[in-house]
Steps between C-alpha positions, in 0.01 A plus 500: 500500500272801578206430723147608373351793677137603554274774647177443669229762511183469708319738710402232747816422699375148610452394138830636396673306787320182401615519141851588613502188735356276218766624264780450759382132542437401139779723338773562762740639238270787409605823677214728619664841470186709595150479642302800389193622678321666205526570132714804517753337717502202268569715192778687668667178633476312158662817340766512755580142555408339158398163639471200268133449626220707647208327683248787471155508676258630251297725740731726702463871606689775304557281194338166411722193399393561149611856512836404651558245229418751230768724630789243503784621295743231563502114469310408806250218432153521665283259696169644596346398835123551535184391678308573183478237224393749234796719555739214519384356161509842337848563632636163377342536164644853472852334503582479867746227577256329745249569768418363842157496676469577864531316721817380333528116531818308499388289203422806278822674611714203425366497137559870474857468635578229225369738241694784633825303511448412139445861410806616677721261317435711177618854446228754600397785273328826577124444558364796308245262325373392835472865630304602197270208526425579863441865406241396255355237745403794736342735246173323404338545845545876497216562239215412733614743774372863499792728402636713773470889454595619843754393760459583862861553612676642803747764540590553852190530706277602213316260257462631152286396192738459225376466138679206335559694179730731705709212624844456332551159643430262783792342675498217777709585802496230770155534673384795306455605124638833408264716274717741329348826314691777342458705820484262786564142636215322691485157669225236475469162643357331178759234359618546143322186395157641602569832337586328175160320521322835543677730256434518124757266329501729193621802718700327774783277436699292737859551410672340796403255776435794732404777247206603297513810278246727351566473132345854444776640724791330329746756352755279333707191531890442517733197465820493703831342404373153631186521270271553801195712426429798721178717506481881547161626639370851463579725796722233670878509501588139585483230217309177549657168402298242270562146593562255218152350534357832380736630240304354220216757593717778357618334180246690300613837637 
Protein backbone atom coordinates (compact mmCIF):
# COMPACT_ATOMS: atom_id res chain seq x y z
CA UNK A 1 0.00 0.00 0.00
CA UNK A 2 1.41 3.39 -1.01
CA UNK A 3 1.76 5.86 1.85
CA UNK A 4 0.18 9.31 1.36
CA UNK A 5 2.54 12.22 0.69
CA UNK A 6 2.31 15.91 1.52
CA UNK A 7 4.06 19.24 1.11
CA UNK A 8 4.03 22.06 3.67
CA UNK A 9 4.53 25.65 2.51
CA UNK A 10 4.98 28.47 5.04
CA UNK A 11 7.41 31.39 5.11
CA UNK A 12 7.56 31.17 8.91
CA UNK A 13 9.86 28.19 9.67
CA UNK A 14 8.66 27.79 13.25
CA UNK A 15 5.04 27.42 12.15
CA UNK A 16 6.01 24.98 9.39
CA UNK A 17 7.93 22.87 11.93
CA UNK A 18 4.98 22.98 14.35
CA UNK A 19 2.56 21.72 11.68
CA UNK A 20 5.02 19.04 10.59
CA UNK A 21 5.41 17.84 14.20
CA UNK A 22 1.65 17.80 14.72
CA UNK A 23 1.12 15.78 11.55
CA UNK A 24 3.85 13.32 12.55
CA UNK A 25 2.08 12.78 15.85
CA UNK A 26 -1.51 12.57 14.59
CA UNK A 27 -0.89 10.98 11.16
CA UNK A 28 2.42 9.08 11.29
CA UNK A 29 1.76 7.35 7.96
CA UNK A 30 1.82 10.69 6.12
CA UNK A 31 5.16 11.30 4.39
CA UNK A 32 6.23 14.97 4.26
CA UNK A 33 8.20 15.16 1.02
CA UNK A 34 9.00 18.89 1.08
CA UNK A 35 8.79 21.98 3.29
CA UNK A 36 8.74 25.07 1.06
CA UNK A 37 9.79 28.51 2.30
CA UNK A 38 7.78 30.62 -0.15
CA UNK A 39 5.17 30.36 -2.87
CA UNK A 40 7.47 29.91 -5.84
CA UNK A 41 9.32 27.06 -4.16
CA UNK A 42 5.98 25.48 -3.24
CA UNK A 43 4.75 25.67 -6.84
CA UNK A 44 7.99 24.16 -8.17
CA UNK A 45 7.99 21.34 -5.61
CA UNK A 46 4.33 20.47 -6.22
CA UNK A 47 4.97 20.29 -9.97
CA UNK A 48 8.08 18.15 -9.46
CA UNK A 49 6.92 15.83 -6.67
CA UNK A 50 3.13 15.66 -7.27
CA UNK A 51 2.31 15.10 -3.57
CA UNK A 52 -1.15 13.88 -2.60
CA UNK A 53 -1.65 16.92 -0.35
CA UNK A 54 -0.34 20.47 -0.07
CA UNK A 55 -0.71 22.48 3.13
CA UNK A 56 -0.40 26.04 1.80
CA UNK A 57 -0.04 29.18 3.88
CA UNK A 58 -2.21 31.78 2.18
CA UNK A 59 0.11 34.75 2.68
CA UNK A 60 3.61 33.99 1.39
CA UNK A 61 6.19 36.02 -0.56
CA UNK A 62 6.59 35.40 -4.28
CA UNK A 63 3.24 33.68 -4.75
CA UNK A 64 0.38 33.48 -2.27
CA UNK A 65 -1.14 30.15 -1.32
CA UNK A 66 -4.15 31.04 -3.46
CA UNK A 67 -1.91 31.61 -6.49
CA UNK A 68 -0.02 28.38 -5.90
CA UNK A 69 -3.34 26.52 -5.75
CA UNK A 70 -4.42 28.20 -8.99
CA UNK A 71 -1.40 26.84 -10.80
CA UNK A 72 -1.68 23.19 -9.74
CA UNK A 73 -1.86 21.06 -12.89
CA UNK A 74 -1.87 17.61 -11.29
CA UNK A 75 -3.98 15.85 -8.67
CA UNK A 76 -2.60 17.44 -5.50
CA UNK A 77 -5.36 18.26 -3.03
CA UNK A 78 -5.11 21.56 -1.16
CA UNK A 79 -5.45 22.51 2.50
CA UNK A 80 -5.07 26.24 3.18
CA UNK A 81 -3.38 27.35 6.40
CA UNK A 82 -4.09 30.93 7.45
CA UNK A 83 -4.24 33.37 10.33
CA UNK A 84 -7.07 35.28 8.62
CA UNK A 85 -10.62 34.00 8.98
CA UNK A 86 -11.99 35.79 5.93
CA UNK A 87 -9.38 34.24 3.64
CA UNK A 88 -9.92 30.80 5.13
CA UNK A 89 -13.67 30.92 4.64
CA UNK A 90 -13.32 32.26 1.09
CA UNK A 91 -10.79 29.59 0.20
CA UNK A 92 -12.96 26.84 1.62
CA UNK A 93 -16.06 28.07 -0.22
CA UNK A 94 -14.03 28.33 -3.45
CA UNK A 95 -13.70 24.53 -3.39
CA UNK A 96 -10.57 24.05 -1.32
CA UNK A 97 -10.50 20.66 0.34
CA UNK A 98 -10.13 22.12 3.82
CA UNK A 99 -8.47 24.90 5.79
CA UNK A 100 -6.66 25.33 9.09
CA UNK A 101 -6.50 28.48 11.19
CA UNK A 102 -3.26 29.48 12.88
CA UNK A 103 -2.23 28.54 15.46
CA UNK A 104 -3.12 25.01 14.35
CA UNK A 105 -4.69 23.06 17.21
CA UNK A 106 -4.58 19.29 17.63
CA UNK A 107 -8.39 19.10 17.76
CA UNK A 108 -8.89 20.98 14.49
CA UNK A 109 -6.06 19.09 12.79
CA UNK A 110 -7.54 15.76 13.88
CA UNK A 111 -10.83 16.65 12.18
CA UNK A 112 -9.00 17.78 9.05
CA UNK A 113 -6.98 14.56 8.93
CA UNK A 114 -10.17 12.50 9.13
CA UNK A 115 -11.60 14.43 6.21
CA UNK A 116 -8.37 14.08 4.22
CA UNK A 117 -8.24 10.31 4.74
CA UNK A 118 -11.78 10.02 3.41
CA UNK A 119 -10.94 12.19 0.41
CA UNK A 120 -7.79 10.22 -0.39
CA UNK A 121 -9.78 6.99 -0.44
CA UNK A 122 -11.58 8.17 -3.59
CA UNK A 123 -9.93 8.78 -7.00
CA UNK A 124 -8.61 12.33 -7.38
CA UNK A 125 -9.49 14.44 -10.40
CA UNK A 126 -7.81 17.53 -11.89
CA UNK A 127 -8.85 20.61 -9.95
CA UNK A 128 -9.41 23.05 -12.80
CA UNK A 129 -12.75 24.07 -11.26
CA UNK A 130 -11.04 25.02 -8.00
CA UNK A 131 -8.34 26.95 -9.85
CA UNK A 132 -10.91 28.94 -11.81
CA UNK A 133 -12.90 29.65 -8.63
CA UNK A 134 -9.78 30.96 -6.91
CA UNK A 135 -8.98 33.07 -9.98
CA UNK A 136 -12.41 34.69 -9.78
CA UNK A 137 -12.10 35.05 -6.00
CA UNK A 138 -9.12 37.39 -6.32
CA UNK A 139 -10.50 39.64 -9.08
CA UNK A 140 -13.25 41.69 -7.30
CA UNK A 141 -10.81 43.50 -4.99
CA UNK A 142 -8.86 44.97 -7.93
CA UNK A 143 -11.50 47.50 -9.01
CA UNK A 144 -10.96 49.83 -6.03
CA UNK A 145 -7.20 50.14 -6.65
CA UNK A 146 -5.92 52.93 -8.97
CA UNK A 147 -4.60 51.36 -12.17
CA UNK A 148 -0.85 51.27 -12.60
CA UNK A 149 0.51 53.36 -15.49
CA UNK A 150 4.26 53.28 -14.83
CA UNK A 151 6.64 50.80 -13.22
CA UNK A 152 9.88 51.85 -11.53
CA UNK A 153 12.18 49.03 -12.56
CA UNK A 154 15.90 48.32 -12.28
CA UNK A 155 18.38 47.33 -14.95
CA UNK A 156 21.87 47.05 -13.54
CA UNK A 157 22.55 50.15 -11.45
CA UNK A 158 19.94 52.28 -13.21
CA UNK A 159 16.27 52.68 -12.29
CA UNK A 160 13.87 53.25 -15.20
CA UNK A 161 10.32 54.53 -15.44
CA UNK A 162 8.66 51.94 -17.69
CA UNK A 163 5.15 52.62 -19.11
CA UNK A 164 2.99 49.56 -18.46
CA UNK A 165 1.56 49.66 -22.00
CA UNK A 166 5.08 48.87 -23.27
CA UNK A 167 5.35 45.78 -21.07
CA UNK A 168 4.91 42.45 -22.86
CA UNK A 169 4.58 40.45 -19.65
CA UNK A 170 5.48 40.27 -15.96
CA UNK A 171 7.00 37.03 -14.69
CA UNK A 172 7.83 36.06 -11.10
CA UNK A 173 11.40 34.85 -10.57
CA UNK A 174 12.23 33.88 -6.97
CA UNK A 175 12.62 37.18 -5.04
CA UNK A 176 12.05 39.42 -8.06
CA UNK A 177 9.53 39.98 -10.83
CA UNK A 178 10.82 40.31 -14.38
CA UNK A 179 9.36 43.18 -16.44
CA UNK A 180 9.79 42.25 -20.11
CA UNK A 181 9.44 44.81 -22.90
CA UNK A 182 10.23 44.26 -26.59
CA UNK A 183 13.65 45.87 -26.08
CA UNK A 184 14.77 45.11 -22.53
CA UNK A 185 14.24 43.11 -19.36
CA UNK A 186 13.95 44.87 -15.99
CA UNK A 187 13.53 43.69 -12.41
CA UNK A 188 11.15 44.85 -9.68
CA UNK A 189 10.46 43.55 -6.18
CA UNK A 190 6.66 43.80 -6.43
CA UNK A 191 5.07 40.31 -6.18
CA UNK A 192 2.77 39.13 -8.98
CA UNK A 193 -0.22 39.20 -6.61
CA UNK A 194 0.27 42.93 -5.93
CA UNK A 195 0.75 43.68 -9.63
CA UNK A 196 -2.49 41.92 -10.56
CA UNK A 197 -4.32 44.08 -8.04
CA UNK A 198 -2.91 47.28 -9.60
CA UNK A 199 -3.17 46.48 -13.31
CA UNK A 200 -6.23 46.95 -15.52
CA UNK A 201 -7.86 43.46 -15.66
CA UNK A 202 -9.22 44.21 -19.13
CA UNK A 203 -5.68 44.65 -20.49
CA UNK A 204 -3.53 42.44 -18.28
CA UNK A 205 -4.38 38.77 -17.85
CA UNK A 206 -2.77 36.28 -15.54
CA UNK A 207 -2.07 33.17 -17.62
CA UNK A 208 0.10 31.17 -15.24
CA UNK A 209 0.86 31.16 -11.51
CA UNK A 210 3.93 33.31 -12.22
CA UNK A 211 2.99 35.18 -15.44
CA UNK A 212 0.80 38.17 -16.33
CA UNK A 213 0.61 39.24 -19.99
CA UNK A 214 -0.31 42.49 -21.70
CA UNK A 215 -3.17 41.43 -23.97
CA UNK A 216 -2.43 44.30 -26.37
CA UNK A 217 1.01 42.75 -26.99
CA UNK A 218 -0.30 39.25 -27.72
CA UNK A 219 0.68 38.16 -31.23
CA UNK A 220 -0.92 34.72 -31.33
CA UNK A 221 -1.54 31.37 -29.65
CA UNK A 222 -0.45 27.80 -30.39
CA UNK A 223 -1.46 24.37 -29.13
CA UNK A 224 1.14 21.62 -28.97
CA UNK A 225 0.73 17.86 -29.40
CA UNK A 226 -0.33 17.52 -25.74
CA UNK A 227 -3.02 20.22 -26.23
CA UNK A 228 -1.16 22.68 -24.01
CA UNK A 229 -1.70 26.32 -24.95
CA UNK A 230 1.27 28.60 -25.67
CA UNK A 231 1.35 32.36 -26.25
CA UNK A 232 3.51 34.38 -28.62
CA UNK A 233 4.20 37.99 -27.63
CA UNK A 234 5.23 40.72 -30.08
CA UNK A 235 8.98 41.25 -30.22
CA UNK A 236 9.76 38.25 -27.98
CA UNK A 237 11.17 34.96 -29.24
CA UNK A 238 10.18 32.58 -26.43
CA UNK A 239 6.61 31.34 -26.03
CA UNK A 240 4.77 31.53 -22.72
CA UNK A 241 2.77 28.56 -21.36
CA UNK A 242 -0.85 28.95 -20.22
CA UNK A 243 -1.78 26.83 -17.21
CA UNK A 244 -5.02 24.87 -17.17
CA UNK A 245 -6.71 27.34 -14.82
CA UNK A 246 -6.52 30.11 -17.43
CA UNK A 247 -7.10 28.32 -20.75
CA UNK A 248 -10.80 29.27 -20.62
CA UNK A 249 -9.82 32.95 -21.07
CA UNK A 250 -8.76 32.22 -24.66
CA UNK A 251 -11.71 30.13 -25.82
CA UNK A 252 -13.33 33.08 -27.60
CA UNK A 253 -10.13 33.80 -29.54
